[in-house]
C-alpha positions as CSV (number, residue, x, y, z in Angstrom):
1,X,49.0,76.8,141.0
2,X,48.7,79.0,144.1
3,X,50.7,82.1,145.0
4,X,51.4,83.0,148.6
5,X,53.0,86.4,149.6
6,X,54.3,86.9,153.1
7,X,56.1,89.8,154.6
8,X,57.8,90.6,157.9
9,X,60.0,93.2,159.5
10,X,63.5,92.1,160.6
11,X,66.3,93.7,162.7
12,X,69.9,92.7,161.9
13,X,72.4,94.5,164.0
14,X,71.3,98.1,163.7
15,X,69.5,97.7,160.4
16,X,65.8,97.4,160.0
17,X,64.8,95.3,157.0
18,X,61.6,94.3,155.2
19,X,61.6,90.6,154.1
20,X,59.1,89.6,151.4
21,X,58.6,86.0,150.3
22,X,56.7,85.0,147.2
23,X,56.0,81.3,147.0
24,X,54.2,79.5,144.1
25,X,53.1,75.9,143.6
26,X,54.2,75.8,140.0
27,X,56.6,73.5,138.1
28,X,59.7,74.6,140.0
29,X,63.2,75.1,138.6
30,X,65.6,72.4,137.7
31,X,68.3,72.2,140.3
32,X,71.2,72.7,137.9
33,X,69.5,75.9,136.6
34,X,69.4,77.5,140.0
35,X,73.1,78.4,139.9
36,X,72.6,79.9,136.4
37,X,69.5,82.0,136.8
38,X,71.4,85.1,138.1
39,X,73.6,85.2,135.0
40,X,72.6,87.6,132.2
41,X,71.1,86.0,129.1
42,X,70.5,82.6,130.7
43,X,67.0,81.4,129.8
44,X,65.1,78.2,129.3
45,X,62.3,80.0,127.4
46,X,62.0,80.3,123.7
47,X,60.9,84.0,123.9
48,X,62.9,85.1,127.0
49,X,65.9,87.4,127.0
50,X,67.3,86.0,130.3
51,X,67.6,89.5,131.7
52,X,64.7,89.6,134.2
53,X,66.2,88.0,137.3
54,X,69.7,89.5,136.8
55,X,68.2,92.9,136.5
56,X,66.1,92.4,139.6
57,X,69.3,91.3,141.5
58,X,71.2,94.4,140.4
59,X,68.3,96.7,141.4
60,X,68.0,95.0,144.8
61,X,71.8,95.2,145.4
62,X,71.8,98.9,144.3
63,X,69.3,99.6,147.1
64,X,71.3,97.6,149.7
65,X,68.9,94.6,149.5
66,X,69.1,91.1,148.3
67,X,67.2,88.5,146.3
68,X,67.3,84.7,146.9
69,X,65.5,82.1,144.9
70,X,65.0,78.5,146.0
71,X,63.0,75.9,144.2
72,X,62.1,72.2,144.1
73,X,61.2,70.7,140.8
74,X,57.5,69.6,140.8
75,X,56.8,71.6,144.0
76,X,57.3,75.2,143.3
77,X,59.6,78.2,143.8
78,X,60.1,80.8,146.6
79,X,61.6,84.2,145.8
80,X,62.8,86.1,148.9
81,X,63.4,89.8,148.8
82,X,65.2,91.6,151.6
83,X,65.0,95.4,151.5
84,X,66.7,97.8,154.0
85,X,64.4,100.4,155.6
86,X,65.6,103.9,156.1
87,X,65.3,105.4,159.6
């Protein structure tokens, strides 16, 4: 597949943010799994722990940011990271 990385600066209220979007053209994620992927220990892999995405979410939130994942089965996945920028 193909990986595309895009970034842009945003202004929301008085906050300056960096928005990063990582999009692939891979298999995608089954729709019913999208609501589960942020839960610790949820995995569809035989060798996974299910901690990767929940840990990323905690780190982003600890820094005042956010992570959002959207996906379409058979088309790919987009991971959006929003990070506040200090003045």
